[in-house]
Backbone atoms as SQL, in Angstrom:
CREATE TABLE atoms (id INTEGER PRIMARY KEY, chain TEXT, resi INTEGER, resn TEXT, atom TEXT, x REAL, y REAL, z REAL);
INSERT INTO atoms VALUES
  (1, 'A', 1, 'MET', 'N', 0.819, -1.186, 0.000),
  (2, 'A', 1, 'MET', 'CA', 0.000, 0.000, 0.000),
  (3, 'A', 1, 'MET', 'C', 0.868, 1.256, 0.000),
  (4, 'A', 2, 'ALA', 'N', 1.895, 1.285, 0.802),
  (5, 'A', 2, 'ALA', 'CA', 2.748, 2.471, 0.903),
  (6, 'A', 2, 'ALA', 'C', 3.439, 2.778, -0.421),
  (7, 'A', 3, 'SER', 'N', 3.713, 1.765, -1.229),
  (8, 'A', 3, 'SER', 'CA', 4.389, 2.003, -2.510),
  (9, 'A', 3, 'SER', 'C', 3.477, 2.709, -3.507),
  (10, 'A', 4, 'LYS', 'N', 2.168, 2.653, -3.291),
  (11, 'A', 4, 'LYS', 'CA', 1.225, 3.297, -4.194),
  (12, 'A', 4, 'LYS', 'C', 0.888, 4.723, -3.779),
  (13, 'A', 5, 'MET', 'N', 1.265, 5.103, -2.595),
  (14, 'A', 5, 'MET', 'CA', 0.938, 6.432, -2.093),
  (15, 'A', 5, 'MET', 'C', 1.930, 7.456, -2.619),
  (16, 'A', 6, 'ALA', 'N', 1.455, 8.637, -2.874),
  (17, 'A', 6, 'ALA', 'CA', 2.320, 9.714, -3.357),
  (18, 'A', 6, 'ALA', 'C', 3.144, 10.256, -2.203),
  (19, 'A', 7, 'THR', 'N', 4.338, 10.666, -2.547),
  (20, 'A', 7, 'THR', 'CA', 5.170, 11.329, -1.556),
  (21, 'A', 7, 'THR', 'C', 5.010, 12.829, -1.745),
  (22, 'A', 8, 'LEU', 'N', 5.375, 13.586, -0.749),
  (23, 'A', 8, 'LEU', 'CA', 5.249, 15.033, -0.830),
  (24, 'A', 8, 'LEU', 'C', 6.057, 15.613, -1.991),
  (25, 'A', 9, 'PRO', 'N', 7.305, 15.195, -2.199),
  (26, 'A', 9, 'PRO', 'CA', 8.038, 15.732, -3.358),
  (27, 'A', 9, 'PRO', 'C', 7.378, 15.390, -4.701),
  (28, 'A', 10, 'LYS', 'N', 6.837, 14.189, -4.823),
  (29, 'A', 10, 'LYS', 'CA', 6.167, 13.815, -6.072),
  (30, 'A', 10, 'LYS', 'C', 4.894, 14.628, -6.269),
  (31, 'A', 11, 'ALA', 'N', 4.172, 14.869, -5.196),
  (32, 'A', 11, 'ALA', 'CA', 2.960, 15.678, -5.293),
  (33, 'A', 11, 'ALA', 'C', 3.306, 17.114, -5.687),
  (34, 'A', 12, 'ARG', 'N', 4.350, 17.656, -5.094),
  (35, 'A', 12, 'ARG', 'CA', 4.781, 19.011, -5.457),
  (36, 'A', 12, 'ARG', 'C', 5.239, 19.072, -6.906),
  (37, 'A', 13, 'ASP', 'N', 5.954, 18.049, -7.344),
  (38, 'A', 13, 'ASP', 'CA', 6.403, 18.008, -8.744),
  (39, 'A', 13, 'ASP', 'C', 5.215, 17.972, -9.697),
  (40, 'A', 14, 'LEU', 'N', 4.211, 17.192, -9.353),
  (41, 'A', 14, 'LEU', 'CA', 3.010, 17.112, -10.192),
  (42, 'A', 14, 'LEU', 'C', 2.301, 18.464, -10.248),
  (43, 'A', 15, 'LEU', 'N', 2.143, 19.109, -9.109),
  (44, 'A', 15, 'LEU', 'CA', 1.500, 20.422, -9.088),
  (45, 'A', 15, 'LEU', 'C', 2.294, 21.444, -9.901),
  (46, 'A', 16, 'GLU', 'N', 3.599, 21.399, -9.801),
  (47, 'A', 16, 'GLU', 'CA', 4.423, 22.335, -10.569),
  (48, 'A', 16, 'GLU', 'C', 4.323, 22.041, -12.066),
  (49, 'A', 17, 'GLU', 'N', 4.260, 20.784, -12.419),
  (50, 'A', 17, 'GLU', 'CA', 4.103, 20.407, -13.828),
  (51, 'A', 17, 'GLU', 'C', 2.771, 20.920, -14.382),
  (52, 'A', 18, 'LEU', 'N', 1.715, 20.771, -13.606),
  (53, 'A', 18, 'LEU', 'CA', 0.401, 21.264, -14.016),
  (54, 'A', 18, 'LEU', 'C', 0.391, 22.783, -14.120),
  (55, 'A', 19, 'ARG', 'N', 1.010, 23.463, -13.147),
  (56, 'A', 19, 'ARG', 'CA', 1.064, 24.919, -13.169),
  (57, 'A', 19, 'ARG', 'C', 1.817, 25.410, -14.394),
  (58, 'A', 20, 'ALA', 'N', 2.962, 24.807, -14.670),
  (59, 'A', 20, 'ALA', 'CA', 3.776, 25.219, -15.815),
  (60, 'A', 20, 'ALA', 'C', 3.032, 25.004, -17.134),
  (61, 'A', 21, 'ALA', 'N', 2.290, 23.917, -17.217),
  (62, 'A', 21, 'ALA', 'CA', 1.566, 23.612, -18.455),
  (63, 'A', 21, 'ALA', 'C', 0.370, 24.528, -18.679),
  (64, 'A', 22, 'SER', 'N', -0.222, 25.026, -17.616),
  (65, 'A', 22, 'SER', 'CA', -1.454, 25.797, -17.758),
  (66, 'A', 22, 'SER', 'C', -1.279, 27.305, -17.591),
  (67, 'A', 23, 'TYR', 'N', -0.154, 27.762, -17.110),
  (68, 'A', 23, 'TYR', 'CA', 0.017, 29.168, -16.747),
  (69, 'A', 23, 'TYR', 'C', -0.164, 30.121, -17.929),
  (70, 'A', 24, 'ASP', 'N', 0.510, 29.879, -19.036),
  (71, 'A', 24, 'ASP', 'CA', 0.436, 30.788, -20.181),
  (72, 'A', 24, 'ASP', 'C', -0.994, 30.909, -20.719),
  (73, 'A', 25, 'THR', 'N', -1.686, 29.793, -20.787),
  (74, 'A', 25, 'THR', 'CA', -3.070, 29.815, -21.251),
  (75, 'A', 25, 'THR', 'C', -3.960, 30.575, -20.278),
  (76, 'A', 26, 'ALA', 'N', -3.739, 30.393, -18.995),
  (77, 'A', 26, 'ALA', 'CA', -4.539, 31.101, -17.992),
  (78, 'A', 26, 'ALA', 'C', -4.320, 32.607, -18.085),
  (79, 'A', 27, 'VAL', 'N', -3.092, 33.039, -18.297),
  (80, 'A', 27, 'VAL', 'CA', -2.800, 34.463, -18.429),
  (81, 'A', 27, 'VAL', 'C', -3.500, 35.030, -19.664),
  (82, 'A', 28, 'LYS', 'N', -3.461, 34.276, -20.756),
  (83, 'A', 28, 'LYS', 'CA', -4.121, 34.714, -21.997),
  (84, 'A', 28, 'LYS', 'C', -5.632, 34.818, -21.801),
  (85, 'A', 29, 'GLU', 'N', -6.227, 33.819, -21.165),
  (86, 'A', 29, 'GLU', 'CA', -7.671, 33.833, -20.934),
  (87, 'A', 29, 'GLU', 'C', -8.072, 34.958, -19.991),
  (88, 'A', 30, 'LEU', 'N', -7.256, 35.249, -18.998),
  (89, 'A', 30, 'LEU', 'CA', -7.535, 36.359, -18.092),
  (90, 'A', 30, 'LEU', 'C', -7.560, 37.674, -18.855),
  (91, 'A', 31, 'ALA', 'N', -6.605, 37.865, -19.747),
  (92, 'A', 31, 'ALA', 'CA', -6.568, 39.089, -20.548),
  (93, 'A', 31, 'ALA', 'C', -7.796, 39.184, -21.447),
  (94, 'A', 32, 'GLU', 'N', -8.232, 38.070, -22.024),
  (95, 'A', 32, 'GLU', 'CA', -9.423, 38.067, -22.880),
  (96, 'A', 32, 'GLU', 'C', -10.672, 38.447, -22.088),
  (97, 'A', 33, 'VAL', 'N', -10.814, 37.898, -20.894),
  (98, 'A', 33, 'VAL', 'CA', -11.986, 38.201, -20.072),
  (99, 'A', 33, 'VAL', 'C', -11.969, 39.667, -19.656),
  (100, 'A', 34, 'GLN', 'N', -10.813, 40.172, -19.257),
  (101, 'A', 34, 'GLN', 'CA', -10.726, 41.572, -18.856),
  (102, 'A', 34, 'GLN', 'C', -11.018, 42.510, -20.026),
  (103, 'A', 35, 'ALA', 'N', -10.521, 42.181, -21.203),
  (104, 'A', 35, 'ALA', 'CA', -10.787, 43.007, -22.377),
  (105, 'A', 35, 'ALA', 'C', -12.272, 42.979, -22.727),
  (106, 'A', 36, 'PHE', 'N', -12.882, 41.811, -22.656),
  (107, 'A', 36, 'PHE', 'CA', -14.311, 41.690, -22.941),
  (108, 'A', 36, 'PHE', 'C', -15.129, 42.509, -21.951),
  (109, 'A', 37, 'ALA', 'N', -14.799, 42.409, -20.681),
  (110, 'A', 37, 'ALA', 'CA', -15.524, 43.159, -19.651),
  (111, 'A', 37, 'ALA', 'C', -15.366, 44.659, -19.865),
  (112, 'A', 38, 'ALA', 'N', -14.177, 45.093, -20.236),
  (113, 'A', 38, 'ALA', 'CA', -13.952, 46.519, -20.484),
  (114, 'A', 38, 'ALA', 'C', -14.772, 46.992, -21.679),
  (115, 'A', 39, 'GLU', 'N', -14.816, 46.184, -22.743),
  (116, 'A', 39, 'GLU', 'CA', -15.619, 46.522, -23.925),
  (117, 'A', 39, 'GLU', 'C', -17.101, 46.590, -23.582),
  (118, 'A', 40, 'ALA', 'N', -17.521, 45.745, -22.642),
  (119, 'A', 40, 'ALA', 'CA', -18.928, 45.703, -22.252),
  (120, 'A', 40, 'ALA', 'C', -19.289, 46.833, -21.288),
  (121, 'A', 41, 'GLY', 'N', -18.293, 47.610, -20.912),
  (122, 'A', 41, 'GLY', 'CA', -18.564, 48.766, -20.067),
  (123, 'A', 41, 'GLY', 'C', -18.384, 48.559, -18.584),
  (124, 'A', 42, 'ALA', 'N', -17.747, 47.473, -18.199),
  (125, 'A', 42, 'ALA', 'CA', -17.522, 47.220, -16.771),
  (126, 'A', 42, 'ALA', 'C', -16.435, 48.154, -16.259),
  (127, 'A', 43, 'ALA', 'N', -16.829, 49.065, -15.394),
  (128, 'A', 43, 'ALA', 'CA', -15.878, 50.050, -14.870),
  (129, 'A', 43, 'ALA', 'C', -14.737, 49.380, -14.118),
  (130, 'A', 44, 'GLU', 'N', -15.045, 48.292, -13.399),
  (131, 'A', 44, 'GLU', 'CA', -14.010, 47.620, -12.616),
  (132, 'A', 44, 'GLU', 'C', -12.927, 47.003, -13.501),
  (133, 'A', 45, 'ALA', 'N', -13.239, 46.690, -14.748),
  (134, 'A', 45, 'ALA', 'CA', -12.241, 46.125, -15.655),
  (135, 'A', 45, 'ALA', 'C', -11.238, 47.174, -16.088),
  (136, 'A', 46, 'LYS', 'N', -11.635, 48.431, -16.007),
  (137, 'A', 46, 'LYS', 'CA', -10.757, 49.517, -16.433),
  (138, 'A', 46, 'LYS', 'C', -9.910, 50.053, -15.280),
  (139, 'A', 47, 'ASP', 'N', -10.209, 49.628, -14.057),
  (140, 'A', 47, 'ASP', 'CA', -9.435, 50.057, -12.894),
  (141, 'A', 47, 'ASP', 'C', -8.022, 49.498, -12.969),
  (142, 'A', 48, 'GLU', 'N', -7.151, 50.057, -12.181),
  (143, 'A', 48, 'GLU', 'CA', -5.742, 49.645, -12.181),
  (144, 'A', 48, 'GLU', 'C', -5.563, 48.160, -11.888),
  (145, 'A', 49, 'GLY', 'N', -6.310, 47.632, -10.930),
  (146, 'A', 49, 'GLY', 'CA', -6.175, 46.226, -10.559),
  (147, 'A', 49, 'GLY', 'C', -6.936, 45.278, -11.453),
  (148, 'A', 50, 'GLY', 'N', -7.745, 45.805, -12.342),
  (149, 'A', 50, 'GLY', 'CA', -8.544, 44.954, -13.225),
  (150, 'A', 50, 'GLY', 'C', -9.684, 44.297, -12.476),
  (151, 'A', 51, 'LEU', 'N', -10.237, 43.266, -13.057),
  (152, 'A', 51, 'LEU', 'CA', -11.344, 42.555, -12.437),
  (153, 'A', 51, 'LEU', 'C', -10.879, 41.870, -11.161),
  (154, 'A', 52, 'LYS', 'N', -11.762, 41.799, -10.208),
  (155, 'A', 52, 'LYS', 'CA', -11.485, 41.068, -8.973),
  (156, 'A', 52, 'LYS', 'C', -11.910, 39.619, -9.165),
  (157, 'A', 53, 'HIS', 'N', -11.431, 38.760, -8.281),
  (158, 'A', 53, 'HIS', 'CA', -11.727, 37.333, -8.455),
  (159, 'A', 53, 'HIS', 'C', -13.222, 37.052, -8.398),
  (160, 'A', 54, 'TRP', 'N', -13.979, 37.861, -7.679),
  (161, 'A', 54, 'TRP', 'CA', -15.421, 37.620, -7.605),
  (162, 'A', 54, 'TRP', 'C', -16.155, 38.070, -8.874),
  (163, 'A', 55, 'ASP', 'N', -15.480, 38.833, -9.740),
  (164, 'A', 55, 'ASP', 'CA', -16.079, 39.244, -11.017),
  (165, 'A', 55, 'ASP', 'C', -15.783, 38.250, -12.144),
  (166, 'A', 56, 'MET', 'N', -14.779, 37.443, -11.972),
  (167, 'A', 56, 'MET', 'CA', -14.272, 36.612, -13.069),
  (168, 'A', 56, 'MET', 'C', -15.302, 35.612, -13.585),
  (169, 'A', 57, 'THR', 'N', -16.005, 34.929, -12.706),
  (170, 'A', 57, 'THR', 'CA', -16.971, 33.930, -13.161),
  (171, 'A', 57, 'THR', 'C', -18.068, 34.571, -14.002),
  (172, 'A', 58, 'PHE', 'N', -18.578, 35.700, -13.532),
  (173, 'A', 58, 'PHE', 'CA', -19.632, 36.394, -14.272),
  (174, 'A', 58, 'PHE', 'C', -19.156, 36.766, -15.669),
  (175, 'A', 59, 'TRP', 'N', -17.997, 37.423, -15.765),
  (176, 'A', 59, 'TRP', 'CA', -17.528, 37.888, -17.072),
  (177, 'A', 59, 'TRP', 'C', -17.039, 36.751, -17.957),
  (178, 'A', 60, 'ALA', 'N', -16.515, 35.700, -17.362),
  (179, 'A', 60, 'ALA', 'CA', -16.119, 34.533, -18.161),
  (180, 'A', 60, 'ALA', 'C', -17.345, 33.883, -18.796),
  (181, 'A', 61, 'GLU', 'N', -18.439, 33.825, -18.049),
  (182, 'A', 61, 'GLU', 'CA', -19.684, 33.279, -18.606),
  (183, 'A', 61, 'GLU', 'C', -20.239, 34.180, -19.706),
  (184, 'A', 62, 'ARG', 'N', -20.217, 35.489, -19.518),
  (185, 'A', 62, 'ARG', 'CA', -20.689, 36.410, -20.558),
  (186, 'A', 62, 'ARG', 'C', -19.839, 36.271, -21.818),
  (187, 'A', 63, 'LEU', 'N', -18.531, 36.119, -21.657),
  (188, 'A', 63, 'LEU', 'CA', -17.644, 35.939, -22.807),
  (189, 'A', 63, 'LEU', 'C', -17.969, 34.642, -23.537),
  (190, 'A', 64, 'LYS', 'N', -18.160, 33.579, -22.775),
  (191, 'A', 64, 'LYS', 'CA', -18.502, 32.283, -23.381),
  (192, 'A', 64, 'LYS', 'C', -19.811, 32.380, -24.155),
  (193, 'A', 65, 'GLU', 'N', -20.795, 33.055, -23.584),
  (194, 'A', 65, 'GLU', 'CA', -22.078, 33.239, -24.274),
  (195, 'A', 65, 'GLU', 'C', -21.887, 33.996, -25.572),
  (196, 'A', 66, 'ALA', 'N', -21.054, 35.027, -25.550),
  (197, 'A', 66, 'ALA', 'CA', -20.813, 35.822, -26.757),
  (198, 'A', 66, 'ALA', 'C', -20.027, 35.036, -27.805),
  (199, 'A', 67, 'GLN', 'N', -19.035, 34.282, -27.370),
  (200, 'A', 67, 'GLN', 'CA', -18.205, 33.525, -28.306),
  (201, 'A', 67, 'GLN', 'C', -18.970, 32.406, -28.992),
  (202, 'A', 68, 'TYR', 'N', -19.833, 31.745, -28.251),
  (203, 'A', 68, 'TYR', 'CA', -20.507, 30.550, -28.784),
  (204, 'A', 68, 'TYR', 'C', -21.992, 30.789, -29.045),
  (205, 'A', 69, 'ASP', 'N', -22.409, 32.064, -29.043),
  (206, 'A', 69, 'ASP', 'CA', -23.792, 32.442, -29.331),
  (207, 'A', 69, 'ASP', 'C', -24.786, 31.650, -28.468),
  (208, 'A', 70, 'LEU', 'N', -24.512, 31.614, -27.173),
  (209, 'A', 70, 'LEU', 'CA', -25.381, 30.926, -26.222),
  (210, 'A', 70, 'LEU', 'C', -26.376, 31.900, -25.642),
  (211, 'A', 71, 'LYS', 'N', -27.457, 31.397, -25.146),
  (212, 'A', 71, 'LYS', 'CA', -28.485, 32.121, -24.409),
  (213, 'A', 71, 'LYS', 'C', -29.842, 31.706, -24.785);
C-alpha cells in the first residue's frame, strides 16, 4: 500500500508540472476576459487592478455566451 501512495516531493512536482503547463493559457484567458468586460462597459475592468476574483466567473460566462452564441 505504501508504494502506491504519493510522496510530498512527487505531489509538489506534479502540481508544478500542471502549473507550468497551464500558466500561459490562464494568463491569456484572463486578458481576454478583462478586455471583454472593459468593452462591455464594466468600470471595474478599467481600474488599475482589473477585475477582482469575484467578477471573473460572471464575465467569463458572458464571454462564453458571446463567443458561442449561447443564451
